[in-house]
N, C-alpha and C positions, 0 to 999 in steps of 0.2 A: 492265172495263178498257181505260183509253182505245189508240188508235194507237199500237203500236209506233214509238219514235222513240229517236232520244240521250237523249232526257230522260225517258224515262218509265224506260227501262233504268240509266240514271244514278239516279231516284231506288227503281226495284226493287231495287241493288245496294245502295245507302246504307242501306234498309231494312231487310236482311239483315244488314249489317253492322250495323246500331245495337241492334239487337233477338235476344235468347238464343235464340226459339224461330223454328221454321221461318215463312216470309212465307207468306201464303196465295196462288199463282199459278192463271190458268187451267191448264187441261189442256191445251191447246191453244200453252202458251207457248212449249217448244223448237219445234214447229213455226212455228211465227208468224216468231221471231226468224231461220229458216230462209230463211223469205220475207225477212221484212226485211232479211237481207246478201243476198240473191240481186237486190231490187230495188234497192239503193246497188250493188251489182256491175252491173247491168246500165247503173246511171246512169253511172257511171264509163268503161263500154265506149263509150257514148253521147258522153260526154265528151270521150273521146281523138278519136273520128270527126273531131271538128270541130278546126282551125286558126288559133288565134288567142293573143292575150295573153291576154285575157280567159279565155279559156279553158284555158287553164295553171295559174292561180289558183284556177279551180274545179274543177279535177281535181287540183291537191293537198289542196284543200279536202277532196274524198270522200272521197280517199285517208286522211288522217288521222281522220274521220271514221270512215271505215270499218274501220280500222287499231283507234280508238278503242274501237269495239264488240264487237270483238274481245275485247280487254282484259277489255272490262265482264264479258260473256257466260264468261270466265275466272274472273274471280275469284270472283261471283255462283257457277260451278259449284264451284268450291272453296270457297264460306261456306257451301252448301246440302248438301256433300257429306260436310264435319265434323261438322256435325249430325243429317244421318243416320245415321254411321256410329254417334256415342251414341247413340242412340237404336233403333240396332240390339243394341248391349250392353246397355242396360235394359233391352230389350223380351226379350230371349234369358235374362237373368238371371230376371224378374220375369214372366213371359210376361203380361203385362198389356198389353190394346191400350188401354188407357183412357189418353186424353190423346193416343192417336198424329193427327198431324195429314196434311191432305189430301198427301196426295206427288203427283209427276205421275206418270202413268204408266210413265216410264223411272225415275223413283228410283223405286218400287216394287219394280220389279224389282230394283235394286241391292239394294234395304234387305231383300223376300226369300232374299236368295242371302247376302246377308251374315249374317242372322237363321238361318240352314242353315247356317251353316260353323262361327260359335259354338257351337252349340248339339249340332252333330255332333262340335266340340272339345273341348264342355264336358263331353259324357256319357261319350267316350274315355277323356279326365284326371280331369278332378273326380269327375265321378258313381261311375265303377267306383274310383275308391279310394276316398273315401267307404265304399263296399258292400262294397268289402273283394275287390275282383276288378281290379286295377290290369293295364291293358293292356300289354303288354309286346313292346313293338316290336323283335325282330330286325332285322339289318344288312338283310338280304333281304325284311323287308316294308315296300317304299316304299311311298307313296302317289300319285295322281291328281289333281287338282284338275277334275271333271267337271260338266259341265250336261246337266241331263236334259232330252232332249226328249220324250218321253212322260212319264206319271204314273207310279207305282213303287209298287207297295203293300209295307208292310211285308214284310221280309222273313229269311234267316237266312242267313249268310256262311257258304260253306264253314270260317273260319277259329273259327264256332259262334256268333259274335256278330249280334244284331243289329241290322239297317241300316233305315231309311226311318217311316212314307213319306216319297215324294220326290211331289212334285206339278211340273209341267211350268214348268220354267225356272230350278229349284233349282238353287243350285252346292253341290256337296259334298266333301270331300276323303275321299276311301275309298283303302282296300287296293289295291293295283295290279292284284292277282289280280279282288276284286268289281268295282273299275272295267274290267278287261277286258272282262270277262264283261258286264257292261253295254253296252259300247260296240259291244262284238261284236254284240247282241243289238236293235242298235237303239233302246235304249232312252235313250244317253245320245253327248257328245261330247267328248272331252277339250281344256280347253279350254290 
């Protein structure tokens, strides 16, 4: 990948917007962007130390560039986010790893969490109904969204439903009693 600058970021965004599939990015893309923004911010601070008419024009130019880069990154993230949500929906239905693009490490965590939530919801609603055992949610049967901080094997909850297995960093929507027990045993954290 060429050196990260305003033009390359704009080109990456343009490609992401123009094509339906996720575009391949370097695995360190978000780190590279973070470094680029920090460098631009340091340049801006350096320019602010100078006091001249020319320096003011440079300051304004750098501020605009920094603001535009942040807008580009935000828009790029949102475009990729929509594509990742669609991939997670498709994967949860088909369970087919074929055609799964290279996700950035941060995006892989999001993808896995989305798939986990979709699968749990799908099982709780559709699969249980099709198997003739719909889950009845009582008013006091609230759920909690949790993130697993340790891998947890498959287990049976006190409601006699089967849960898991869950990998570290997965996110799941579980009945509050099950979630509270996992949190109490330092296996998960509340989101």
